[in-house]
LUMMAR-663688 format. One record per atom (N, C-alpha, C, O, CB): y negated, x negated, z negated. Coordinates in pm, whole numbers, plus 50000, padded with zeros to 5 digits. Glycine has a CB too. Layout:
N
YXZ ...
// end
This chain:
227
973011369119857 973161384219963 974271370820087 973691369020194 970731394120066 975001366520081 975881360720140 977201366120087 978211363620153 975681347320129 977311375219944 978241383319910 978641390219989 979771389820039 978051389219830 977451400420022 977881413320108 978291411920222 979091419720272 976981422220129 977831402120279 977701394820410 979351398620437 979851408920484 977141375720402 979881388020395 981221382220420 982241393820486 982711401720405 981811376420274 982611395320620 983561405220644 984821405820617 985541396720658 983581407220741 985361416520543 986851413420513 988001412120622 987821412320744 987301423920427 988841411020577 990161409720662 990711424020672 990811433420593 991321399220590 991071421420823 991781437120854 993031442420780 993721451120833 992281437921004 993301437920673 994381441520589 993661443420481 994201449720390 995521432220573 992021437820458 991401442120321 990781452320331 990551459720235 990541433620259 990281455020485 989511466220538 990241479120519 989721489620482 989181464320684 991611477220549 992101493420571 992401500220421 992621511820387 993701494320673 992291485920340 992741490820233 991531497020142 991421508020086 993521480220170 990671485920148 989081490920054 988361500820093 987371505620038 987911480820051 989301506420272 988411517520333 986891517120396 985961525220395 988311526120232 987091502020461 985471496320503 985761496520675 984901496520762 984971476020426 987221496720692 987191495120863 986891513520868 987771522120859 989171487320964 985891515220878 985451531420955 985491532721099 985211523721178 983891536020928 985891546221135 986341550721284 985061549421339 984191545921260 987031566621309 984831550821424 983541547521546 982291567121507 981131571121516 984801546821808 983511571621469 983091586921468 981901586621321 980681588421319 984821599221441 983001582921193 982181577121073 980741565021111 979521567021113 983471568420976 981301556621130 980201542621183 978921552021238 977921552721166 981011530121348 978931559321366 977861569321433 977181575021321 976021570921314 978511581621527 977511583421227 977411594621145 976631585721020 975971591020931 979011602921111 976831572021032 976721564920880 975411554920927 974601549520851 978441554320818 975461554421046 974411541221073 973421543721113 972721534321152 974701531521159 972811559821123 971471564721118 970701562621035 969491563421058 971361574921121 971291558520889 970541556820747 970651542920752 969781536920690 971221564020602 971671534620821 971311522520765 970031516820727 969901513320610 971731515220832 969251515720791 968191506220827 967251513220752 966161507920773 967841503720984 967091527220638 966391527620552 967091527020407 966411529420307 965681537520581 968101524720398 969141522120269 967941515320188 967731522220089 970781510320299 967041504120193 966781498320152 965111505620086 964381502219993 967141488220232 965051515720178 963801522920044 963901534019979 963081541419926 962431526520089 965401534319995 965711549819894 965581542219749 966031530919730 967721559219917 964921549819654 965321551719560 966371551919488 967371557619532 965061556919557 966411543619321 968021542119245 969081552919265 970191552119318 967891542019081 968291565819194 968881576619207 969271583319320 970291590119311 968351582619155 968581582719443 969321586419559 970001578919634 970511583119739 968701591119631 970141564919585 971121559019653 972961563719568 974011566219626 970591540919648 972681563419436 973881566019429 974311586019439 975431590919420 974241557519287 972841594919479 973461607419562 974091606319641 975201611419652 972841615019616 973561599419715 973911594019883 975681593019928 976401598920008 973191575119902 975891581619822 976921575819768 977911587719753 978921588719823 976561568319641 977481598419639 977951613119563 978691621419669 979781626919659 976531623219504 977701621019793 977181630719894 978981626819974 979911634420002 975231625319998 978791611319987 980151608220076 981091603020031 981691593820087 980071600820175 981431609119901 982511610019810 983321624319776 984521625919753 981951604819692 982201634619780 982931645919793 982651651819899 982901663919892 982851653919700 981951646020063 982921652420152 983921644820209 984371648920316 982331658220251 984491631520147 985751623120169 985501617620297 986301617320390 987151631020165 983811611420293 983501602720448 983461589920410 982571587920327 982001605820534 984041580920439 984621563220403 983341565220500 983271573020595 986601552620457 982491557620461 981301549320559 981541536920614 982201528220558 980051546120488 980891535620749 981131522420808 980871512820749 980171513120648 980631520220908 981431500920806 981141487120732 979711483320747 979101480820644 982041474920791 979001482320879 977501480720845 976891486820726 976351478820649 976751485720950 976861502720684 976451508020607 977001503520487 976241503520391 976491518820635 978231499520469 978821499620321 978151479820297 977921477120179 981231503820319 978021473820348 976791460520300 975361466820293 974771465620186 976641446020432 974771473220392 973741475020320 973601481320241 972501480020186 973051476920358 974671493420173 974461498620054 974451487119961 973421485219895 975441508820022 975351480119948 975511470119835 974561462919815 974211459019704 976481461819843 973981459919927 972391451319908 971671458119827 971321452419724 971401449420038 971241472219850 970291479519871 970531480819645 969911476819545 970601495320022 971801488819676 972151491819502 971961480119466 970861477619416 973691497219443 972801471019476 972841452519380 971371452319331 971181451819209 973141433719512 969961452719447 968711448619375 968661463119289 968421459819173 967231444619488 968741472919295 968481481619181 969081488419098 968641498519042 967981488019202 970151483319084 970941482318972 970211485118842 970241497318834 971521469518971 969711481418758 969051479118624 968031493418608 967671500018510 968081462918625 967811494318737 966851509018722 967401521318729 966771531818717 965831510818827 968801520318753 969781531918730 969621540518646 969261533718550 970891528718703 969641553918603 969471560718496 971511558218446 972261549818496 968641579118541 971771566418362 973091563718344 973831571718373 975031569018384 973391560918244 973281585818399 974311595218497 974601584518645 975711579418660 973311613618552 973561582218738 973361571018827 974861567218824 975861570118888 972221558918777 974401555618671 975541540218702 976901551218701 977601548518798 975651523118526 977471562618623 978491575818638 978621575418762 979651570818812 978041590818591 977831579018821 978131585918997 978631581619056 979561586119123 977351588019093 977861562819051 978411554719137 979831547119163 980271543219271 977711548119130 980471546019016 981051541219004 982541551719028 983561547019079 980571534718906 982441565418983 983151573819028 983491581619169 984411589019202 982881579418961 982071575319253 982231579019394 983301564419518 983971563819621 980271581419443 982631553619384 983371543219450 984741542219433 985281534919517 982921531819417 985701548819327 986701551419263 987001562819362 987891558919437 986521553619110 986661573719389 986881585419504 986911579519635 987901583719695 985691596819507 986341572519695 986501561219842 987461556319813 988411556219891 985471548819883 987521550719688 987981539019706 988051524819754 988961516819776 988391541219723 986471524719765 985701513319806 985871501219666 985731504019547 983951519219841 986141490119715 986011478119637 984871476019636 984651477019757 986641467219672 983441472519569 982371459519618 983081447719543 984081447119472 980481461119557 982121438019590 982971423419541 982771420919375 982101428619308 982221407819633 983121414819345 983161411219168 981991414619107 981701422819020 983341395019124 981051402019206 979381399919138 978521411919110 977591413419030 978401391519241 979291423119233 978971435319194 979081443219105 978361448819022 979181439919244 980421442819144 980921450518971 980631447518861 980641456118773 982171450418927 980271433718834 979961425218701 978081430818708 977421430718604 980401402618725 977561434318817 976231434518763 976301448918716 975641453318622 974981430718870 977121455518787 977141474218751 977731470718602 977521480118526 978531487718877 978131464218565 979541466818457 978031462418324 978021467618213 981631450218481 977111454018361 976131444218281 975301456618267 975221461218153 975371428818361 974611463118371 973451472818361 974581489118274 973911496618203 972601476118577 975731491618286 976321501618242 976831502618064 976971511617981 977401501818340 977001486318068 976841486417945 975441486017856 975671488217737 977551477517921 974411484217879 973571488517822 972651497717783 971741498317699 973381484917831 973351507917908 973341522117888 974281531817815 974061543917824 973301526217994 975491526217731 976041533317702 975751539117619 976511548717607 976761531017700 974861538617534 974301546917394 974001558917449 974201569717394 972891540817311 973431556717580 972221568417583 973401583117736 972931593317786 969881555917687 974761577617758 975241589017823 975991597117720 976201595317600 976101585417943 976351607617815 976631618917796 977951619017773 978331609317839 976231626317885 978811623217727 980511624617747 981071628217853 982241624417855 981131633317671 980581637017997 981021637518106 980261623418183 980771619618288 980771652218160 979631619518154 979281603418175 980291594418168 980901588518257 978361598018077 980391594018021 981541582717969 983291589418031 984411584318031 981461582217747 982861600018068 984471599518094 984381597818227 985431593418272 985441612818052 983451599818318 983491595118485 983481581918514 983541576018622 982321599818568 983401577618394 982991558718408 984811556918390 985611551218465 981551547918220 985061565018247 986461558018202 987771564618303 988991563118296 986781562218014 987191569718366 988301575618490 988201573618639 988861580218719 988341590518489 987201562818679 986821554318765 988131543218739 989221541818794 985211549518738 987411536018621 987901521318532 989661525118579 990151520618682 987431521318297 990101530018526 991301530118487 992231536718646 993431534318658 991331539718333 991491544518747 991931546518851 992421533418904 992311521818865 991071553018921 993061539719015 993741529119152 993051522219195 993511511619235 994211534019278 991851524319205 990981514119261 990771502119189 991381492219230 989791519219283 990101501019101 990111494218969 990331485618929 989841474318932 990501496718906 991521492318862 992551486218747 993241476718795 993721469318709 993571495318689 993541473318937 994521466218963 993701451119005 994201440019021 995471474019073 992541454619016 991851441119016 991791433818926 991421422518959 990791440919041 992101436218762 991941427218638 990881425418609 990791423218489 992401415718637 989591425118682 988471419518652 988521421818448 988561432618390 987111428518759 988491408218384 988091411518210 986791416318209 986621420218093 988081397518097 986011417818258 984661423818228 984581440118256 983891448518199 983551416118321 985481441718356 985841459518389 986481462918280 986091472018207 986901464318527 987711454918253 988351456918127 987961459217963 988461467217885 988941447818130 987081451217945 986321446517798 985371458217771 985161462517658 985321430417807 984461466317947 983781474817949 984471491417931 983851500717878 983121471418061 985821492417984 986781506317960 987181505017818 987381515517756 988271507518062 987341492117751 987651494317598 985941500617532 985741510417459 988281475717512 985251494117572 983871499517494 983301511817551 982261516917509 982661488617500 983981516417644 983981534517707 984341542517597 983581547817516 985241539317839 985461542717602 986691549417534 986181545617361 986261552617260 988481540917597 985951539717370 985361532517199 984221543217173 984441549217067 984461512217201 982841548317248 982071553217255 982401570217297 981681579117250 981401544717323 983631573817397 983441581917430 984331591517277 984211603617261 983771581317585 985081583317195 985701586517114 984711588216993 984921598216925 986731578417110 983611579516951 982781577916817 982131595116903 981791602916814 981401558516782 981971600517033 981211611617005 981941622916997 981211631616950 980251613317091 983241627917024 983831632816987 984111632316828 984281643516781 984491630917062 984141626816780 983921623116624 983221623816538 983441625716419 983911615316598 982061622016609 981211625016550 980611643216569 979911648116481 980391613816584 980981650716684 980851664216698 981811670816619 981501679116534 980941668116831 983121666916646 984061672416517 983621675816353 983591685816282 985111661216500 983261659616337 982861657316133 981521667816129 981271674116027 982111634516060 980861668716227 979741677516189 980231695216138 979841701816042 978701677416336 981131698516237 981651714316255 982351712716119 982121720716028 982811719316409 983151703016104 983751705415930 982991701915815 983401702315699 985021696815896 981681697815860 980831691015729 980341705615731 980941710615635 979511675415747 979651714315782 979291732715840 980311731615760 980181722015684 979351741916023 981591739515740 982311746415652 982571741015561 983301747215483 983221750715684 982261731315533 982921728215401 981431727915335 981381731915219 984011712615390 980521724815380 979451735815279 979611749715259 979481754915148 978071736715329 979861755315351 979541770615310 981051771115214 980961776515104 979401784315474 982111766615249 983421769015179 982581767714991 982601775214894 984941753315239 981961754615017 981301751314846 979871758414786 979271757114679 980861733714837 979641766514911 978151775614851 978961784814793 979961790414839 976851783614970 978121786514628 978631798214545 978431814414654 977721817814749 977511798414376 979631821214563 979881831414701 978261841014654 977891848614744 981961844514692 977311840814521 976201848614536 975201843914610 974271851914618 975731851514429 975031831714680 974091825614744 974521829614886 973751831814980 973981810614710 975811830114887 976611836915015 975771847115037 974871847315121 978201842614995 976131857614944 975711873214990 974301874315013 973911881415105 976061884714878 973421867614934 971911861214943 971871865315072 971841876815117 971571844014917 971881851815140 971841849915288 972471859315381 971891862715484 972391838115318 973881864615343 973881879315411 973261890115388 973391897615485 974831884315408 972501895715289 972371906415235 970641906715347 970241916515410 972531906115035 970011894315340 968871892815397 969181899115522 968701910315541 968381879115400 969881894015611 970091900615782 970401913215744 969921920915827 971451894015897 971091920315640 971551928115619 970461940315606 970771951615644 972321924215531 969071937415546 968021944415505 967201941315641 966451950215680 967391939815357 967301930315709 966591934715819 966751943715921 965971948816002 966401927115868 968601944915889 969571955516013 969071965415993 968681973216079 971241958616009 968971967515825 969291983215742 967481988515785 967342000715801 969801981215495 966391980915800 964871984015786 964991990415973 964562001016018 963551965915736 965391984416012 965471986316192 966512000916209 966482008816304 966471968616291 967252001516110 967992014316161 967662026916046 968272037616052 969822010816173 966372023515918 965992030115915 965042038015960 964882048815904 966102028515869 964182034216076 963422035216150 964052042316220 963902054316199 962912026116188 964552040116276 965512050216418 966272062916356 966252073816414 967052039316505 967202059916188 967602071916146 967242068515987 967492058115925 969232075916190 966662078915946 966442075015786 967302082915762 966792088615858 965052076715698 968162089815729 969682091415680 970812085615716 971842092115697 970062102015694 970882075615762 972012070715848 972462060615660 972662048515662 971362058716052 972512067815541 973382055015459 974482054315429 974852051415316 973092051815349 975442057515552 977012055815564 976962041115652 977622031015625 977912070915659 976342042115726 975652035615818 975522018015804 976042008215858 974332042615812 974702020215719 974192006115630 975902001615535 976531991015529 972412012215476 976062009515500 976952005115379 978501997215471 979231988015434 977412022515261 978532006315607 979511994815700 979411984015703 980071974015677 979551994815819 977811988415763 977231977515794 977231961615725 977251950715783 976161982315796 977201964115592 977701950615464 979121952015475 979631940915483 977201953115269 979951961215479 981091957815527 981491947015583 982231938315535 981311964315589 980851947615715 981421936115812 980771926215809 981031918915905 981521938515947 979841921215726 979411909915686 979801904015553 979121899015463 978221911015693 980881905615564 981281898815452 981891881515473 982471876215568 982391908815393 981401875415320 981291860315372 982801856615380 982701844515361 980371849015263 984211859115397 985571858115424 985191860515553 985631850215603 986671866915353 984691866615644 984341870115805 984031855615852 984761848715923 982851881815834 982671851715795 981971841115846 982261827015833 981981817315903 980901842415807 983281829115658 984091813815622 985171814515803 984921806715895 985571815515404 986071823415808 986691819615916 986551822016043 987551819916112 987551821515902 985531826316098 984981822316207 984611810516256 984631805916370 984221827216214 984021803216079 983491788816116 984801777616057 984661765316055 981751785616023 985671782616026 987421776616026 987761773416135 988311762716161 988601786115988 987411784916237 988081785316405 987451772616470 987991762216511 987531801116513 986001777116467 985141763516538 985851753716513 986621749316598 983661759216485 985731748116385 986011737616313 987351732516401 987311721216449 986201741416151 988251739116418 989751741116428 990041732016571 990751722216590 990241759416439 988971741616680 988871743616823 988031726216861 988171720016967 987771760816863 987361722716764 986781715516772 987241704916764 987251698316868 986121717216726 987731699216652 988881690216669 990221687216718 990981677916693 989031688716603 990341698616802 991481697016884 990881695317007 991581693617108 992491708216880 
// end
């Protein structure tokens, strides 16, 4: 635990945001003794709250947070891991390399379970001015994996939309009309129950459900996804 208690030099304290003012120290000091009792997700949400409020914690609180979060890192959910690194980046707080490597190992194991928002947060944080200048190889390697995973998710989403449109385009026109007529028949039965003499409205309803309309809508969706 000595890696967490080593006091930073005055210059690095200013750069890392660890030299909190007396007011911020008094605000965060009350929670210091209880940080070890926080659940993993609660630690991430607490740090997120500080980042949202732009409140840089005091030095004592920071050291206690590093210890508590380090020991509970492997119990963090994918979203919490992303929230932690994003919050640190927003506050411009740089944990020691040992802490960052522990976070990186936990995050790498959770990449398949992260959604695009989580992946985007991690990528933005690692490419920001807080962590990129550190030049830590394990962070750079993780960033490449995150970007690859994010690209694969986007590609899979676009491929699904293109496959759906392609399937519809190769479907026989008769089959398209049969599928289209099923929805028309259900709507027409409802129309007859309300107005039995509305033959013209049924015909206009069929006219609005042309296969070409469905195809153009599907193609537009595919284009928007691919962009």
